[in-house]
C-alpha positions, 0 to 999 in steps of 0.5 A, a space after each residue: 823676772 815675771 812672766 810677761 803677762 804678770 806686769 801691770 800695763 798703765 794704759 789699761 785704765 785708758 782703754 777701759 775709759 775709751 771703750 765706755 764712750 767710743 765705738 772703736 779703740 785702737 791700741 797701737 804700738 810695736 810688735 811684741 810690746 804686749 798688745 795681744 796679752 793685754 787685749 786678750 783680757 778684754 776678750 774674756 769680757 765677752 768680746 770675740 777675739 780674732 787675730 790676723 796672724 792666723 792665715 785663714 782669718 787673714 784670707 777671710 778679712 782680705 777676701 770678704 771684709 764686709 762679710 767678716 765684720 757683718 757677723 760680729 757684734 763686739 770684737 777684738 781684732 789683733 794686728 789689723 794692719 795686715 788687712 787695712 780693708 777691714 777698717 772701711 768695713 768697721 766704719 760701715 758697721 759703726 755707722 749703722 750701730 754707734 754703741 761704744 766699745 764695739 771694737 778694740 783693734 790692735 796694730 803694729 804699724 801707725 794706721 793713721 799713716 796709711 792712705 784712706 785710713 786716716 779719714 775713714 774712722 775720724 770721730 769714731 776711733 780713739 788711738 792709744 799707744 802701748 810701747 814696750 814695758 816701762 821701768 815703772 811697769 817692771 817695778 810696779 811703781 805707777 807714779 808718773 815722772 813727767 806729771 810729778 816734775 811739772 807739779 814741782 816734785 822729783 820722784 825718789 829713787 828707792 833704792 837708787 840703781 846705779 853702776 853696772 846694775 843701771 847699765 844692765 837695765 839700759 841694755 835690756 830694754 823693755 820688750 817682754 820676751 827679751 826681758 824674760 830671756 835668762 842671759 845676754 846671749 839669748 836676749 841678743 838672739 831674740 832681738 835679731 830674730 825680732 828685727 828679721 821678722 818684722 822686716 820680712 813680714 810687717 814692712 810688706 804690709 805697710 810699704 812697697 819696698 823692692 829691696 828688703 835686704 837693704 833694710 837691716 843694714 840701713 837700720 844698723 847705719 841709723 843706730 849709729 846716728 841715734 840721738 844725733 841730728 839726721 842728715 839724710 843725704 849724708 846718711 844715704 851716701 854711707 849706705 848707697 841710698 839717695 836722700 829721698 829713699 832714706 827719708 822714706 825708710 826712716 818713715 817706715 821704721 817710724 811707722 812701726 814704732 822702732 824709732 822716732 824723729 824728734 823736732 827741735 824746740 823753738 819759741 816760734 813753733 813755725 821755726 821748728 818745722 824747718 830745723 833738723 830733726 833728731 833720731 831716737 830709738 824707742 827701745 834701748 835694748 834694740 839700739 844696744 844690739 844694733 850698735 853692739 854695745 855690751 856692759 863691758 863696752 859701756 864701762 870702757 866707752 861712755 860716749 857710745 853707751 851715752 847714746 843708748 842711755 839717752 835713748 833709754 831715757 827718751 823711751 821711758 819719758 815717751 811711755 810716761 806721755 802715753 799714760 799722763 792725763 795732760 798732753 805732753 810733747 818731747 822735743 830737743 834744743 840746740 842753737 847756733 852756738 851748739 848749746 844743747 838739751 837732750 830732751 825738752 818736755 812741753 805741755 799743752 800750755 807751753 811750759 817746759 821741763 829740760 832733761 839733760 842725760 849724763 852717763 857719769 856719776 860726777 856732775 860738772 858746771 859745764 853739764 848745765 850750760 844747755 839747761 841754763 841757756 834754755 831757761 834764759 830763753 824760755 823765761 816764765 815758761 821754764 818750769 825745771 831743768 833736770 840733769 839725770 845722772 848715774 848717782 844716788 843723790 837729788 841735789 838743787 843746782 840753782 834756780 829751777 835746776 836739779 841733779 837727780 838719779 836716773 832711777 828716779 824715772 821709776 821712783 815713788 
């Protein structure tokens, strides 16, 4: 495996572009996704580097934010969610000097969800998202699966990755430090420490939660619902929390980019609001650890592994949306007759690609039921339906329907 700093990050050209015409650029994403490694490259170009993980810098930022910013011409400020009061000082500085590329800041929490922050830098800041490594970054293959499939092309898996090799990739996930660990045992140890660290430290920065000790158990309970519609009251009953608290805790984990609530696709956009969202974890390695799914488990129990695999595909597609030229939204489809499509990708024009995820190497006609229903309902908006499976052949399965290897996600 490469050292974490040697992987290409496809978001880097976007940062370059944004710094040319925007005063403040925020690189957001989960802790340990590689933000610091990436922004340090920009500090080598003459931007002063500060990290709020340094206690003295953090104290200065909290005690005298205006004084700290006043002394900076151009700067990289790492982990700014630890002192959000700096953002108002940055706004003041930028209003006096609107040169582009003045501040490159990083945050391990969704700053726009913090009170007062959303408005303070409106029109002055562009936000970019850096998630854990995608398989295409690990393999150094820059093709964007989503853009290609909307253009009518499925990437070539070269060579196809199937069976145990695929399972190992799925269970490994994309965090650079986890990937660098030599054994499964060491990766699990890293992941456990990672979860403990962000709950003990980062949650305190973004939310006032009295009983932090409840969160690890709650996160494990959430892992059991990955890829399923989330009933807050039911879930709360299992862990001794009321539905309102459950929704709030999920919001905190979502703010920290550990998971995401996915809306259901409906022709009428207003109807999406009232339907039940589905929960997806962003990193399959993290989810596998929380669910205790091993390579052996994946061979024995395809249904539990299937949830981790769906989260892996969701994560890969989400990473592709962050670097695509067009604007794409990830949704899911389920109707009253229980026809389902795991992931529905919608572009800005309302065109759709349906993606169904299958852990098996065998494709059956019934696996296409959801995609066919979605195609009928969406009509001309339906661009393609792709069944991603554990095989090595790309095959047409009818009008606009395809079966393709899971490893086309990082194809060329």
